Short mmCIF file of the C-alpha atoms (twelve columns), coordinates in Angstrom:
data_MODEL
# 
_entry.id   MODEL 
# 
loop_
_atom_site.group_PDB 
_atom_site.id 
_atom_site.type_symbol 
_atom_site.label_atom_id 
_atom_site.label_alt_id 
_atom_site.label_comp_id 
_atom_site.label_asym_id 
_atom_site.label_seq_id 
_atom_site.Cartn_x 
_atom_site.Cartn_y 
_atom_site.Cartn_z 
_atom_site.pdbx_PDB_model_num 
ATOM 1   C CA . MET A 1   128.690 94.072  117.545 1 
ATOM 2   C CA . ASP A 2   128.698 90.800  115.574 1 
ATOM 3   C CA . LYS A 3   125.659 89.856  113.550 1 
ATOM 4   C CA . VAL A 4   123.221 87.285  114.542 1 
ATOM 5   C CA . LEU A 5   121.725 84.435  112.641 1 
ATOM 6   C CA . LEU A 6   117.919 83.864  113.903 1 
ATOM 7   C CA . ASP A 7   115.990 80.630  113.305 1 
ATOM 8   C CA . ASN A 8   112.197 80.080  113.286 1 
ATOM 9   C CA . VAL A 9   112.231 79.324  117.018 1 
ATOM 10  C CA . ASP A 10  113.921 82.656  117.790 1 
ATOM 11  C CA . LEU A 11  111.188 84.259  115.834 1 
ATOM 12  C CA . LYS A 12  108.397 82.608  117.499 1 
ATOM 13  C CA . ILE A 13  109.741 83.453  120.926 1 
ATOM 14  C CA . ILE A 14  110.198 87.109  119.953 1 
ATOM 15  C CA . ASN A 15  106.616 87.210  118.546 1 
ATOM 16  C CA . LEU A 16  105.126 85.699  121.782 1 
ATOM 17  C CA . LEU A 17  107.146 88.106  124.095 1 
ATOM 18  C CA . SER A 18  106.542 91.215  121.875 1 
ATOM 19  C CA . ASN A 19  102.761 90.625  122.398 1 
ATOM 20  C CA . ASP A 20  103.134 89.974  126.057 1 
ATOM 21  C CA . CYS A 21  106.628 90.099  127.654 1 
ATOM 22  C CA . ARG A 22  105.200 88.714  130.987 1 
ATOM 23  C CA . LEU A 23  104.590 85.293  129.521 1 
ATOM 24  C CA . SER A 24  106.219 82.643  131.539 1 
ATOM 25  C CA . TYR A 25  109.011 80.536  129.994 1 
ATOM 26  C CA . ARG A 26  106.693 77.500  130.606 1 
ATOM 27  C CA . ASN A 27  103.970 79.102  128.697 1 
ATOM 28  C CA . ILE A 28  106.158 79.891  125.730 1 
ATOM 29  C CA . GLY A 29  107.523 76.307  125.889 1 
ATOM 30  C CA . SER A 30  104.058 74.874  125.674 1 
ATOM 31  C CA . SER A 31  103.210 77.128  122.673 1 
ATOM 32  C CA . ILE A 32  106.384 76.086  120.671 1 
ATOM 33  C CA . GLY A 33  107.180 72.751  121.887 1 
ATOM 34  C CA . MET A 34  110.185 73.375  124.197 1 
ATOM 35  C CA . THR A 35  111.025 72.975  127.646 1 
ATOM 36  C CA . SER A 36  110.930 76.215  130.003 1 
ATOM 37  C CA . LYS A 37  114.723 75.878  130.416 1 
ATOM 38  C CA . SER A 38  115.376 75.829  126.728 1 
ATOM 39  C CA . VAL A 39  113.139 78.885  126.253 1 
ATOM 40  C CA . LYS A 40  115.053 80.748  128.959 1 
ATOM 41  C CA . THR A 41  118.417 79.868  127.340 1 
ATOM 42  C CA . ARG A 42  117.044 81.260  124.091 1 
ATOM 43  C CA . VAL A 43  115.931 84.497  125.625 1 
ATOM 44  C CA . ASP A 44  119.121 85.014  127.459 1 
ATOM 45  C CA . LYS A 45  121.008 84.515  124.099 1 
ATOM 46  C CA . LEU A 46  118.702 87.055  122.387 1 
ATOM 47  C CA . PHE A 47  119.555 89.482  125.183 1 
ATOM 48  C CA . SER A 48  123.319 88.803  125.105 1 
ATOM 49  C CA . ASP A 49  123.303 89.182  121.261 1 
ATOM 50  C CA . GLY A 50  121.545 92.406  121.495 1 
ATOM 51  C CA . VAL A 51  118.461 91.258  119.589 1 
ATOM 52  C CA . ILE A 52  116.281 92.016  122.453 1 
ATOM 53  C CA . LYS A 53  117.347 95.360  124.117 1 
ATOM 54  C CA . ARG A 54  114.778 95.258  126.936 1 
ATOM 55  C CA . PHE A 55  111.303 94.421  127.995 1 
ATOM 56  C CA . THR A 56  109.097 97.472  128.400 1 
ATOM 57  C CA . ILE A 57  105.402 98.353  129.219 1 
ATOM 58  C CA . ARG A 58  103.111 100.670 127.246 1 
ATOM 59  C CA . VAL A 59  100.296 102.606 128.756 1 
ATOM 60  C CA . ASN A 60  97.175  104.263 127.534 1 
ATOM 61  C CA . PRO A 61  98.116  108.027 127.474 1 
ATOM 62  C CA . ALA A 62  94.526  108.906 128.092 1 
ATOM 63  C CA . SER A 63  94.668  107.371 131.523 1 
ATOM 64  C CA . PHE A 64  97.191  110.010 132.480 1 
ATOM 65  C CA . GLY A 65  95.344  113.033 130.712 1 
ATOM 66  C CA . TYR A 66  97.085  112.899 127.444 1 
ATOM 67  C CA . ARG A 67  94.068  112.268 125.011 1 
ATOM 68  C CA . LYS A 68  95.625  113.177 121.782 1 
ATOM 69  C CA . ILE A 69  98.080  110.984 119.851 1 
ATOM 70  C CA . CYS A 70  100.171 112.141 117.139 1 
ATOM 71  C CA . LEU A 71  102.291 110.054 114.790 1 
ATOM 72  C CA . MET A 72  104.659 112.062 112.612 1 
ATOM 73  C CA . ILE A 73  106.888 111.032 109.732 1 
ATOM 74  C CA . ILE A 74  109.642 113.580 109.428 1 
ATOM 75  C CA . ARG A 75  112.468 113.911 106.702 1 
ATOM 76  C CA . ARG A 76  115.244 115.356 108.767 1 
ATOM 77  C CA . ASN A 77  117.283 116.982 105.935 1 
ATOM 78  C CA . THR A 78  119.875 119.126 107.931 1 
ATOM 79  C CA . VAL A 79  118.037 119.177 111.268 1 
ATOM 80  C CA . THR A 80  119.257 116.689 114.016 1 
ATOM 81  C CA . GLU A 81  117.171 114.291 115.918 1 
ATOM 82  C CA . GLU A 82  117.804 116.278 119.158 1 
ATOM 83  C CA . GLU A 83  116.543 119.533 117.484 1 
ATOM 84  C CA . ILE A 84  113.400 117.962 116.275 1 
ATOM 85  C CA . MET A 85  112.846 116.328 119.891 1 
ATOM 86  C CA . ASN A 86  113.266 119.715 121.385 1 
ATOM 87  C CA . HIS A 87  110.574 121.336 119.267 1 
ATOM 88  C CA . LEU A 88  108.196 118.379 119.657 1 
ATOM 89  C CA . ARG A 89  108.561 118.529 123.482 1 
ATOM 90  C CA . LEU A 90  107.129 122.078 123.287 1 
ATOM 91  C CA . VAL A 91  103.568 120.694 122.635 1 
ATOM 92  C CA . GLY A 92  103.738 117.183 124.261 1 
ATOM 93  C CA . HIS A 93  105.704 114.087 125.249 1 
ATOM 94  C CA . VAL A 94  107.741 112.059 122.691 1 
ATOM 95  C CA . VAL A 95  107.125 108.518 123.716 1 
ATOM 96  C CA . MET A 96  108.774 106.840 120.764 1 
ATOM 97  C CA . TYR A 97  111.308 107.519 118.169 1 
ATOM 98  C CA . VAL A 98  112.215 105.351 115.168 1 
ATOM 99  C CA . GLU A 99  115.219 106.287 112.857 1 
ATOM 100 C CA . ASN A 100 114.868 104.823 109.333 1 
ATOM 101 C CA . ILE A 101 117.170 104.418 106.442 1 
ATOM 102 C CA . GLY A 102 117.012 107.066 103.970 1 
ATOM 103 C CA . GLY A 103 116.822 110.168 106.145 1 
ATOM 104 C CA . THR A 104 113.264 109.710 107.520 1 
ATOM 105 C CA . SER A 105 112.224 109.315 111.253 1 
ATOM 106 C CA . MET A 106 108.934 108.507 112.952 1 
ATOM 107 C CA . PHE A 107 108.033 110.074 116.206 1 
ATOM 108 C CA . GLY A 108 105.242 109.267 118.564 1 
ATOM 109 C CA . LEU A 109 103.830 112.265 120.401 1 
ATOM 110 C CA . ILE A 110 101.251 112.319 123.230 1 
ATOM 111 C CA . MET A 111 99.499  115.702 123.881 1 
ATOM 112 C CA . LYS A 112 96.893  117.391 126.090 1 
ATOM 113 C CA . GLU A 113 93.650  118.463 124.343 1 
ATOM 114 C CA . GLU A 114 94.710  122.054 124.077 1 
ATOM 115 C CA . SER A 115 97.931  121.177 122.322 1 
ATOM 116 C CA . GLU A 116 96.618  120.078 119.007 1 
ATOM 117 C CA . GLU A 117 96.289  123.585 117.681 1 
ATOM 118 C CA . LYS A 118 99.785  124.110 118.067 1 
ATOM 119 C CA . ILE A 119 100.839 121.424 115.655 1 
ATOM 120 C CA . GLN A 120 100.667 123.596 112.604 1 
ATOM 121 C CA . LEU A 121 102.906 126.182 114.088 1 
ATOM 122 C CA . LEU A 122 105.246 123.272 115.128 1 
ATOM 123 C CA . ILE A 123 105.400 122.169 111.576 1 
ATOM 124 C CA . GLU A 124 106.802 125.587 110.497 1 
ATOM 125 C CA . THR A 125 109.358 125.722 113.093 1 
ATOM 126 C CA . LEU A 126 110.614 122.285 112.143 1 
ATOM 127 C CA . LYS A 127 112.027 123.613 108.800 1 
ATOM 128 C CA . PRO A 128 114.202 122.734 106.941 1 
ATOM 129 C CA . ALA A 129 112.861 119.328 108.287 1 
ATOM 130 C CA . TYR A 130 109.873 118.250 106.268 1 
ATOM 131 C CA . VAL A 131 106.846 116.682 107.760 1 
ATOM 132 C CA . GLN A 132 105.812 113.758 105.264 1 
ATOM 133 C CA . GLY A 133 102.955 112.454 107.197 1 
ATOM 134 C CA . ILE A 134 101.041 113.457 110.288 1 
ATOM 135 C CA . PHE A 135 98.206  111.506 111.912 1 
ATOM 136 C CA . ILE A 136 96.263  112.682 114.892 1 
ATOM 137 C CA . ASN A 137 93.676  111.100 116.917 1 
ATOM 138 C CA . ARG A 138 91.844  110.850 120.276 1 
ATOM 139 C CA . ALA A 139 92.804  108.020 122.733 1 
ATOM 140 C CA . LYS A 140 90.038  106.145 124.157 1 
ATOM 141 C CA . THR A 141 89.607  106.862 128.009 1 
ATOM 142 C CA . SER A 142 89.515  104.035 130.358 1 
ATOM 143 C CA . LYS A 143 86.451  103.085 132.075 1 
ATOM 144 C CA . LYS A 144 88.293  103.010 135.493 1 
ATOM 145 C CA . ASP A 145 90.336  105.759 137.117 1 
ATOM 146 C CA . LEU A 146 93.609  104.946 138.544 1 
ATOM 147 C CA . ASN A 147 94.094  104.912 142.171 1 
ATOM 148 C CA . GLN A 148 97.303  105.161 144.274 1 
ATOM 149 C CA . THR A 149 97.828  101.540 144.428 1 
ATOM 150 C CA . ASP A 150 97.561  101.258 140.521 1 
ATOM 151 C CA . LEU A 151 100.178 103.926 140.052 1 
ATOM 152 C CA . ARG A 152 102.595 102.174 142.545 1 
ATOM 153 C CA . ILE A 153 102.112 98.977  140.598 1 
ATOM 154 C CA . ILE A 154 102.765 100.417 137.284 1 
ATOM 155 C CA . ARG A 155 105.933 102.224 138.852 1 
ATOM 156 C CA . CYS A 156 107.290 98.868  139.877 1 
ATOM 157 C CA . LEU A 157 106.461 97.299  136.332 1 
ATOM 158 C CA . LEU A 158 108.388 100.210 134.749 1 
ATOM 159 C CA . SER A 159 111.443 99.107  136.464 1 
ATOM 160 C CA . ASN A 160 110.895 95.518  135.580 1 
ATOM 161 C CA . PRO A 161 108.010 94.484  133.395 1 
ATOM 162 C CA . ARG A 162 108.421 90.879  134.324 1 
ATOM 163 C CA . MET A 163 108.391 91.396  138.051 1 
ATOM 164 C CA . GLU A 164 106.267 88.764  139.894 1 
ATOM 165 C CA . LEU A 165 103.046 90.067  141.510 1 
ATOM 166 C CA . SER A 166 104.157 88.631  144.844 1 
ATOM 167 C CA . HIS A 167 107.290 90.557  144.756 1 
ATOM 168 C CA . ILE A 168 105.408 93.713  143.939 1 
ATOM 169 C CA . ALA A 169 103.131 93.116  146.824 1 
ATOM 170 C CA . LYS A 170 106.099 92.616  149.083 1 
ATOM 171 C CA . GLN A 171 107.797 95.800  147.911 1 
ATOM 172 C CA . LEU A 172 104.590 97.831  148.406 1 
ATOM 173 C CA . SER A 173 103.675 96.265  151.675 1 
ATOM 174 C CA . LEU A 174 100.384 95.238  150.108 1 
ATOM 175 C CA . SER A 175 98.435  91.950  150.115 1 
ATOM 176 C CA . GLY A 176 98.972  89.647  147.268 1 
ATOM 177 C CA . LYS A 177 95.298  89.466  146.512 1 
ATOM 178 C CA . THR A 178 95.067  93.292  146.348 1 
ATOM 179 C CA . VAL A 179 97.969  93.453  143.921 1 
ATOM 180 C CA . ALA A 180 96.475  90.632  141.599 1 
ATOM 181 C CA . ARG A 181 92.952  92.275  141.590 1 
ATOM 182 C CA . ARG A 182 94.358  95.761  140.727 1 
ATOM 183 C CA . PHE A 183 96.806  94.261  138.103 1 
ATOM 184 C CA . ASP A 184 94.012  92.436  136.364 1 
ATOM 185 C CA . ILE A 185 91.830  95.584  136.297 1 
ATOM 186 C CA . ILE A 186 94.864  97.621  134.770 1 
ATOM 187 C CA . LYS A 187 95.369  94.901  132.182 1 
ATOM 188 C CA . ASN A 188 91.795  94.114  131.203 1 
ATOM 189 C CA . GLN A 189 90.912  97.825  130.926 1 
ATOM 190 C CA . HIS A 190 93.912  98.098  128.352 1 
ATOM 191 C CA . ILE A 191 95.413  100.734 130.506 1 
ATOM 192 C CA . MET A 192 98.807  98.921  130.208 1 
ATOM 193 C CA . GLY A 193 100.290 96.275  128.060 1 
ATOM 194 C CA . PHE A 194 103.639 94.484  127.869 1 
ATOM 195 C CA . THR A 195 106.134 94.268  124.875 1 
ATOM 196 C CA . LEU A 196 109.838 94.553  124.160 1 
ATOM 197 C CA . GLU A 197 112.256 96.662  122.295 1 
ATOM 198 C CA . HIS A 198 114.546 95.058  119.735 1 
ATOM 199 C CA . ASN A 199 117.515 96.085  117.810 1 
ATOM 200 C CA . PRO A 200 116.999 96.050  114.021 1 
ATOM 201 C CA . ASN A 201 120.645 96.105  113.149 1 
ATOM 202 C CA . VAL A 202 122.148 92.938  114.531 1 
ATOM 203 C CA . THR A 203 120.438 90.143  112.415 1 
ATOM 204 C CA . ILE A 204 121.578 89.228  108.928 1 
ATOM 205 C CA . ASN A 205 119.222 86.440  107.759 1 
ATOM 206 C CA . TYR A 206 116.059 88.580  107.906 1 
ATOM 207 C CA . MET A 207 115.098 91.923  106.487 1 
ATOM 208 C CA . ARG A 208 113.310 93.846  109.007 1 
ATOM 209 C CA . PHE A 209 110.825 96.723  107.814 1 
ATOM 210 C CA . LEU A 210 108.276 99.075  109.437 1 
ATOM 211 C CA . LEU A 211 104.894 99.007  107.898 1 
ATOM 212 C CA . ILE A 212 102.220 101.623 108.544 1 
ATOM 213 C CA . VAL A 213 98.688  100.556 107.376 1 
ATOM 214 C CA . HIS A 214 95.967  103.193 106.979 1 
ATOM 215 C CA . THR A 215 92.456  101.537 107.522 1 
ATOM 216 C CA . GLU A 216 88.978  102.592 106.909 1 
ATOM 217 C CA . LYS A 217 87.307  103.889 110.022 1 
ATOM 218 C CA . GLY A 218 86.153  101.119 112.247 1 
ATOM 219 C CA . LEU A 219 88.019  98.425  110.511 1 
ATOM 220 C CA . ARG A 220 91.321  98.763  112.300 1 
ATOM 221 C CA . ASN A 221 90.922  95.733  114.684 1 
ATOM 222 C CA . LYS A 222 89.766  93.648  111.857 1 
ATOM 223 C CA . VAL A 223 92.522  94.417  109.494 1 
ATOM 224 C CA . ARG A 224 95.018  93.913  112.414 1 
ATOM 225 C CA . TYR A 225 93.552  90.365  113.001 1 
ATOM 226 C CA . LEU A 226 93.873  89.442  109.236 1 
ATOM 227 C CA . ILE A 227 97.511  90.624  109.334 1 
ATOM 228 C CA . TYR A 228 98.370  88.539  112.300 1 
ATOM 229 C CA . HIS A 229 96.366  85.543  111.060 1 
ATOM 230 C CA . GLU A 230 97.543  85.556  107.377 1 
ATOM 231 C CA . LEU A 231 101.174 86.438  107.969 1 
ATOM 232 C CA . LYS A 232 102.089 83.743  110.191 1 
ATOM 233 C CA . GLU A 233 105.458 83.006  108.364 1 
ATOM 234 C CA . ASN A 234 106.623 86.443  109.355 1 
ATOM 235 C CA . ILE A 235 107.462 87.714  112.677 1 
ATOM 236 C CA . HIS A 236 105.735 91.110  113.369 1 
ATOM 237 C CA . PHE A 237 105.025 93.134  116.587 1 
ATOM 238 C CA . ASP A 238 103.554 96.432  117.334 1 
ATOM 239 C CA . LEU A 239 105.623 99.364  118.173 1 
ATOM 240 C CA . PRO A 240 105.277 100.509 121.926 1 
ATOM 241 C CA . ILE A 241 102.614 103.120 121.430 1 
ATOM 242 C CA . VAL A 242 98.999  103.446 121.377 1 
ATOM 243 C CA . TYR A 243 97.924  104.527 117.843 1 
ATOM 244 C CA . PRO A 244 95.218  106.450 116.306 1 
ATOM 245 C CA . GLU A 245 92.065  104.384 115.406 1 
ATOM 246 C CA . ASN A 246 92.954  104.200 111.675 1 
ATOM 247 C CA . ILE A 247 96.476  103.431 111.935 1 
ATOM 248 C CA . ILE A 248 98.430  100.039 112.468 1 
ATOM 249 C CA . ALA A 249 102.188 100.275 112.571 1 
ATOM 250 C CA . PHE A 250 104.403 97.182  113.270 1 
ATOM 251 C CA . ILE A 251 107.752 95.590  112.349 1 
ATOM 252 C CA . LEU A 252 107.825 92.535  110.105 1 
ATOM 253 C CA . TYR A 253 110.622 90.290  109.204 1 
ATOM 254 C CA . SER A 254 111.233 88.864  105.727 1 
ATOM 255 C CA . GLN A 255 113.892 86.363  104.604 1 
ATOM 256 C CA . GLU A 256 114.656 88.520  101.473 1 
ATOM 257 C CA . VAL A 257 114.095 91.940  100.281 1 
ATOM 258 C CA . PHE A 258 112.073 90.924  97.196  1 
ATOM 259 C CA . ALA A 259 109.404 89.343  99.378  1 
ATOM 260 C CA . ILE A 260 108.538 92.636  101.059 1 
ATOM 261 C CA . ASP A 261 106.478 93.639  98.003  1 
ATOM 262 C CA . ALA A 262 104.649 90.419  98.099  1 
ATOM 263 C CA . ILE A 263 103.797 91.006  101.703 1 
ATOM 264 C CA . ILE A 264 102.736 94.497  101.213 1 
ATOM 265 C CA . SER A 265 100.495 93.597  98.092  1 
ATOM 266 C CA . LYS A 266 98.900  90.742  100.233 1 
ATOM 267 C CA . ILE A 267 98.067  93.422  102.986 1 
ATOM 268 C CA . GLU A 268 96.809  95.895  100.609 1 
ATOM 269 C CA . ARG A 269 94.300  93.558  99.293  1 
ATOM 270 C CA . PHE A 270 92.703  93.145  102.710 1 
ATOM 271 C CA . LYS A 271 89.227  94.565  103.044 1 
ATOM 272 C CA . GLY A 272 89.454  97.924  104.900 1 
ATOM 273 C CA . VAL A 273 93.013  98.798  104.075 1 
ATOM 274 C CA . LEU A 274 93.314  102.175 102.204 1 
ATOM 275 C CA . THR A 275 97.047  102.651 101.872 1 
ATOM 276 C CA . THR A 276 100.447 101.484 103.232 1 
ATOM 277 C CA . GLU A 277 103.873 102.820 103.753 1 
ATOM 278 C CA . PHE A 278 106.981 100.969 104.694 1 
ATOM 279 C CA . PHE A 279 110.528 101.958 105.975 1 
ATOM 280 C CA . ILE A 280 113.613 100.228 106.982 1 
ATOM 281 C CA . PRO A 281 114.349 100.971 110.624 1 
ATOM 282 C CA . ARG A 282 117.909 101.673 111.873 1 
ATOM 283 C CA . ALA A 283 117.081 102.154 115.498 1 
ATOM 284 C CA . LEU A 284 113.916 102.222 117.542 1 
ATOM 285 C CA . THR A 285 113.558 103.734 121.132 1 
ATOM 286 C CA . SER A 286 110.643 104.168 123.475 1 
ATOM 287 C CA . TYR A 287 110.691 106.838 126.390 1 
ATOM 288 C CA . GLU A 288 109.109 106.403 129.734 1 
ATOM 289 C CA . ASP A 289 110.565 109.372 131.702 1 
ATOM 290 C CA . TRP A 290 107.146 111.377 131.145 1 
ATOM 291 C CA . LEU A 291 105.351 108.537 132.643 1 
ATOM 292 C CA . LEU A 292 107.584 108.326 135.766 1 
ATOM 293 C CA . LYS A 293 107.070 112.000 136.317 1 
ATOM 294 C CA . GLU A 294 103.270 111.722 135.908 1 
ATOM 295 C CA . ILE A 295 103.043 108.953 138.259 1 
ATOM 296 C CA . ASP A 296 105.199 110.648 140.971 1 
ATOM 297 C CA . HIS A 297 103.070 113.755 140.596 1 
ATOM 298 C CA . LEU A 298 99.789  111.807 140.899 1 
ATOM 299 C CA . ILE A 299 101.060 109.789 143.964 1 
ATOM 300 C CA . LEU A 300 101.985 113.094 145.600 1 
ATOM 301 C CA . ALA A 301 98.607  114.458 144.940 1 
ATOM 302 C CA . PHE A 302 96.992  111.400 146.613 1 
ATOM 303 C CA . LYS A 303 99.252  111.867 149.686 1 
ATOM 304 C CA . SER A 304 98.346  115.494 149.989 1 
ATOM 305 C CA . LYS A 305 94.709  114.619 150.236 1 
ATOM 306 C CA . ASP A 306 95.192  112.017 152.997 1 
# 
């Protein structure tokens, strides 16, 4: 695949879509001073060039009974990615995988409450792979329980995160008002968000790096706001996973490798930041197969009660 030159407009579009891939081309155009047609042309090119791999959704795993979130940084050594995946799947679902330059990988794992005690045993079974870092926390449970309509709406959005609500209503044989009301509840309760997957290997004029920021308890949101507010010149977006409450992990773009140190130093000076780690990603993948299975299982359970 040929390398791609991005400009500031491309970066702004990626930034907006990574925070909400359901944004209309008209809204994006209004934000950056372009017509909706020009925005669509840009987005189509980002897809054809392989910069954007796909639009995707992310859900709060606690809404499906997975209340423990584990972020693992692993130095693979002679162990293959698939071997590590197979071990991790014994205790939970792998929802994200990032392969970094230099032999390290990051895995996002969601677990049931009772699975956490198995993590230490898991670490032993991964050898000679070495776990460099592990962060476990409890996901916040939504105030609303998902009903059968919610599950069907999420299933539609899994197939196409930008699907119009009117099309969802037609596909599910529901009223538009019902779909719109339930969609707003799902989104406003932070059960579901919308983002994208990108390919970090195809651009040549920007350095991409993965930054993990460890914050003081209770200051995660404040630090996240500061990063987004103070680093407007850098494109950055969260990885598609719900994180522990004291961790922020996202991708930043820098025009040169030497600027990375300055960016990290700036972040480390923010009040509430404890430590930072950065990696150069080679590939990033999120997984939804577990979610499809959970949705189908819960829908079947609803039907059996009718």
